[in-house]
C-alpha positions as CSV (number, residue, x, y, z in Angstrom):
1,X,4.5,22.1,47.3
2,X,6.9,24.6,46.2
3,X,5.0,27.5,46.0
4,X,7.4,29.3,48.1
5,X,10.9,29.2,45.5
6,X,10.8,31.1,42.7
7,X,8.4,30.7,39.5
8,X,11.8,29.3,37.4
9,X,12.5,26.7,39.9
10,X,8.7,25.4,40.2
11,X,8.7,24.9,36.2
12,X,12.2,23.3,36.2
13,X,10.7,21.5,39.0
14,X,7.2,20.6,37.1
15,X,8.8,19.6,34.0
16,X,11.3,16.5,35.7
17,X,8.4,15.9,37.4
18,X,6.2,15.2,34.1
19,X,9.3,13.2,32.4
20,X,8.9,10.6,35.4
21,X,5.1,10.4,35.0
22,X,4.5,12.8,37.6
23,X,2.0,15.1,36.7
24,X,0.8,16.5,40.2
25,X,-2.1,15.9,43.1
26,X,-5.4,16.5,42.1
27,X,-6.5,18.7,45.4
28,X,-10.3,18.8,44.7
29,X,-10.4,14.8,45.3
30,X,-7.6,13.8,47.1
31,X,-6.1,11.6,44.5
32,X,-2.6,11.6,42.3
33,X,-3.7,13.3,38.5
34,X,-2.6,10.1,36.9
35,X,-4.8,7.8,39.1
36,X,-7.8,10.2,38.0
37,X,-7.0,10.0,34.3
38,X,-6.5,6.2,34.4
39,X,-10.4,5.8,36.0
40,X,-11.8,8.1,33.5
41,X,-9.5,8.4,30.3
42,X,-11.5,4.7,29.4
43,X,-14.7,6.4,29.9
44,X,-13.7,9.4,27.3
45,X,-12.3,7.1,25.1
46,X,-15.2,4.3,24.4
47,X,-17.7,7.8,23.7
48,X,-14.8,9.1,21.6
49,X,-14.4,5.9,19.8
50,X,-18.1,4.7,19.5
51,X,-19.2,8.6,18.5
52,X,-16.2,8.6,15.7
53,X,-16.9,5.2,14.3
54,X,-20.9,6.6,14.1
55,X,-20.4,9.9,12.5
56,X,-17.9,8.4,9.7
57,X,-20.1,5.6,8.6
58,X,-22.8,7.6,8.4
59,X,-20.9,10.2,6.4
60,X,-19.4,8.0,3.7
61,X,-22.7,6.3,3.2
62,X,-24.5,8.9,2.9
63,X,-21.9,11.2,1.1
64,X,-22.1,8.5,-1.2
65,X,-25.9,8.5,-1.2
66,X,-26.3,12.1,-2.3
67,X,-23.9,11.9,-4.7
68,X,-25.9,8.9,-6.4
69,X,-29.0,10.9,-6.0
70,X,-27.4,14.5,-6.4
71,X,-29.8,16.9,-7.0
72,X,-33.0,15.3,-5.6
73,X,-35.1,14.7,-2.8
74,X,-32.8,12.9,-0.7
75,X,-29.9,15.5,-1.8
76,X,-31.6,18.1,0.0
77,X,-32.8,16.2,2.7
78,X,-29.5,15.4,4.3
79,X,-28.0,18.8,3.3
80,X,-30.7,20.2,5.4
81,X,-30.0,17.9,8.2
82,X,-26.2,18.7,8.0
83,X,-26.6,22.7,7.8
84,X,-29.2,21.7,11.0
85,X,-26.4,19.8,12.9
86,X,-23.8,22.5,12.1
87,X,-26.0,25.2,13.6
88,X,-27.4,23.2,16.7
89,X,-25.6,24.2,20.0
90,X,-24.4,20.1,21.1
91,X,-25.9,20.8,25.0
92,X,-29.1,22.2,23.7
93,X,-29.5,18.8,21.3
94,X,-28.2,16.6,24.1
95,X,-30.8,18.0,26.2
96,X,-33.1,17.8,23.8
97,X,-32.7,14.0,23.2
98,X,-32.5,13.4,27.2
99,X,-36.2,15.5,27.0
100,X,-37.9,13.0,23.9
101,X,-36.4,9.8,24.5
102,X,-35.7,9.6,28.8
103,X,-38.7,11.9,30.0
104,X,-41.8,11.2,27.3
105,X,-40.9,8.4,25.3
106,X,-39.1,6.6,28.1
107,X,-36.2,4.6,25.5
108,X,-33.5,5.4,27.1
109,X,-32.2,5.3,30.6
110,X,-31.4,8.5,32.7
111,X,-28.0,10.6,32.4
112,X,-26.8,8.5,35.7
113,X,-23.6,8.2,33.4
114,X,-22.2,4.5,32.2
115,X,-24.6,2.3,33.9
116,X,-27.0,2.3,36.7
117,X,-26.1,3.1,40.2
118,X,-27.0,-0.4,41.0
119,X,-25.1,-2.0,38.6
120,X,-22.1,-3.6,39.1
121,X,-19.6,-2.7,36.2
122,X,-17.5,-5.4,34.6
123,X,-14.2,-6.9,35.2
124,X,-11.9,-4.3,33.9
125,X,-9.8,-5.5,31.1
126,X,-9.7,-2.6,28.8
127,X,-11.8,0.0,30.9
128,X,-14.5,0.1,28.1
129,X,-17.8,-1.4,29.3
130,X,-18.7,-2.6,26.8
131,X,-16.0,-4.7,25.7
132,X,-15.2,-5.8,29.1
133,X,-19.0,-6.8,29.3
134,X,-18.4,-8.8,26.5
135,X,-15.2,-10.2,26.9
136,X,-16.6,-11.9,30.6
137,X,-20.0,-12.8,29.0
138,X,-22.0,-10.4,30.9
139,X,-24.9,-9.5,28.6
140,X,-26.9,-8.1,30.6
141,X,-24.2,-5.5,31.9
142,X,-23.4,-4.9,28.0
143,X,-26.9,-3.9,26.6
144,X,-27.1,-1.8,30.0
145,X,-23.8,0.1,28.9
146,X,-25.2,0.6,25.1
147,X,-28.3,2.0,26.3
148,X,-26.3,4.3,28.2
149,X,-24.2,4.7,25.7
150,X,-26.5,5.5,22.7
151,X,-27.6,9.1,23.2
152,X,-24.3,10.7,24.3
153,X,-23.1,9.1,21.2
154,X,-25.8,10.4,18.9
155,X,-25.2,13.8,20.5
156,X,-21.7,13.8,19.4
157,X,-22.2,12.1,16.1
158,X,-24.4,14.4,15.0
159,X,-22.6,17.7,15.1
160,X,-19.4,16.0,13.7
161,X,-21.6,14.4,10.7
162,X,-22.3,17.8,9.7
163,X,-18.9,18.7,9.0
164,X,-17.8,15.9,7.8
165,X,-20.1,15.5,5.5
166,X,-20.0,18.8,4.2
167,X,-16.4,18.7,3.3
168,X,-16.8,14.8,2.2
169,X,-19.7,16.3,-0.1
170,X,-17.7,18.9,-2.0
171,X,-14.9,16.9,-2.3
172,X,-16.7,14.4,-4.6
173,X,-18.2,16.6,-6.5
174,X,-14.8,18.7,-7.6
175,X,-13.5,14.9,-8.4
176,X,-16.8,13.5,-10.6
177,X,-16.2,16.1,-13.0
178,X,-12.3,15.3,-13.0
179,X,-11.0,14.0,-16.9
180,X,-10.3,10.4,-15.8
181,X,-14.2,10.5,-13.9
182,X,-15.7,11.7,-17.6
183,X,-13.4,8.9,-19.1
184,X,-14.7,6.0,-17.2
185,X,-18.3,7.0,-17.7
186,X,-17.9,7.4,-21.6
187,X,-16.8,3.9,-21.0
188,X,-20.0,2.6,-19.6
189,X,-18.6,1.9,-16.2
190,X,-21.3,1.5,-13.8
191,X,-22.2,5.1,-11.8
192,X,-22.0,3.1,-8.2
193,X,-18.6,1.8,-8.8
194,X,-17.3,4.5,-10.5
195,X,-18.1,6.8,-7.3
196,X,-17.7,4.2,-4.8
197,X,-14.1,2.8,-6.5
198,X,-13.0,6.0,-8.4
199,X,-14.4,9.5,-6.7
200,X,-14.3,8.1,-3.3
201,X,-10.8,6.9,-2.6
202,X,-9.4,10.1,-4.0
203,X,-11.9,12.6,-2.3
204,X,-11.1,11.5,1.3
205,X,-7.6,13.1,2.2
206,X,-9.7,16.5,3.2
207,X,-12.2,14.0,5.1
208,X,-9.5,12.3,6.8
209,X,-8.2,15.5,7.3
210,X,-10.9,16.9,9.5
211,X,-12.1,13.5,10.9
212,X,-8.1,13.1,12.8
213,X,-8.7,17.0,14.4
214,X,-12.2,15.7,15.3
215,X,-11.0,12.9,17.1
216,X,-8.7,14.3,18.6
217,X,-10.7,16.9,20.6
218,X,-13.5,13.8,20.8
219,X,-10.1,12.1,23.3
220,X,-9.8,15.6,24.7
221,X,-13.1,15.2,26.4
222,X,-16.3,16.9,25.4
223,X,-17.2,19.0,28.0
224,X,-20.5,20.0,27.4
225,X,-21.5,16.3,26.1
226,X,-20.0,14.7,29.4
227,X,-21.7,17.1,31.1
228,X,-25.4,16.8,29.9
229,X,-25.0,13.0,30.2
230,X,-22.8,12.8,34.2
231,X,-20.6,10.7,31.8
232,X,-17.7,10.3,34.2
233,X,-15.2,11.1,31.7
234,X,-12.4,13.4,31.1
235,X,-14.2,16.6,30.3
236,X,-16.1,16.1,33.5
237,X,-13.0,15.8,35.5
238,X,-11.4,19.0,33.6
239,X,-15.4,20.8,34.6
240,X,-14.7,20.0,38.5
241,X,-11.1,20.9,38.3
242,X,-11.9,24.4,36.9
243,X,-14.9,25.0,39.6
244,X,-12.7,24.0,42.7
245,X,-9.2,25.5,40.6
246,X,-7.3,22.9,40.3
247,X,-4.9,24.0,38.2
248,X,-2.6,20.6,38.3
249,X,-5.5,18.3,37.1
250,X,-6.5,21.1,34.7
251,X,-2.8,20.9,33.1
252,X,-2.5,18.3,33.3
253,X,-5.5,17.0,30.7
254,X,-3.8,20.3,28.7
255,X,-0.7,18.5,27.9
256,X,-2.7,15.4,27.3
257,X,-4.5,16.8,24.8
258,X,-2.1,18.4,22.8
259,X,0.1,15.0,22.5
260,X,-3.6,13.7,21.3
261,X,-3.4,16.0,19.0
262,X,0.8,15.7,18.1
263,X,-0.3,11.6,17.5
264,X,-3.4,12.0,15.5
265,X,-1.7,14.5,12.8
266,X,1.4,12.2,12.7
267,X,-0.8,9.4,11.9
268,X,-2.7,11.2,9.5
269,X,0.6,12.3,7.3
270,X,1.6,8.8,7.5
271,X,-1.7,7.8,5.8
272,X,-1.7,10.0,3.4
273,X,1.0,8.1,1.8
274,X,-0.7,5.1,1.9
275,X,-3.8,6.1,0.6
276,X,-2.7,8.4,-2.2
277,X,0.4,7.1,-4.3
278,X,1.6,10.7,-5.8
279,X,1.7,12.1,-2.0
280,X,4.4,8.6,-1.4
281,X,6.1,9.1,-4.3
282,X,7.2,12.6,-4.0
């Protein structure tokens, strides 16, 4: 393992191996770290993408509606839900959903991971059970994978929605009072169209920034949610590695998380220019 060598020599060896794709060995599982991550990343990515898309869609839709019905009961209701999401511990919310929808109502299955222990996963193509089951025509597995995905996705989406909604609503409130919006209303432009076509595009930059950072965090693995639902992703792998004091595994996940954040921020910077002509021209 090279632990008898000077620390500088160990560091140089690690960096050399890192650039060759060698992330070390996970001693608590008996396999290379890269092998473990290849098996875990699709589960975390599927959960992260589904949660991100659900939270983003809900934020955009409800954000437009609360501005349209600003000051009314609907506006106050959604704002209250968002405040609740900000103050609710995510692991407690996940446990609450399990108690209600699994234990009492028995609508969703037990938290056994991505599928029940007796179900054979679909043929691996992308690593996403929902997509792979569609591509292979295995609709029974598709339905089961959706049922296992629902509660962890809703748990992650609730907290993410709370942050995104507050930012988008605040940005929309600033934009609708701009002079060009007043002129649009004076010319008789429909209220709904003025919000969707003019206010929303000019309010998206703060929303995109926060959404991108949140997505990077989701890709890094939501440790608490994956632990609550026994989701076999990167978050659970990190938890097991920390408890086993398996430093190589933890270090590899941290490095990949940093790379994910950098890449997401780079994409956001490019999107700024695409969405805002003023930034592109400057």
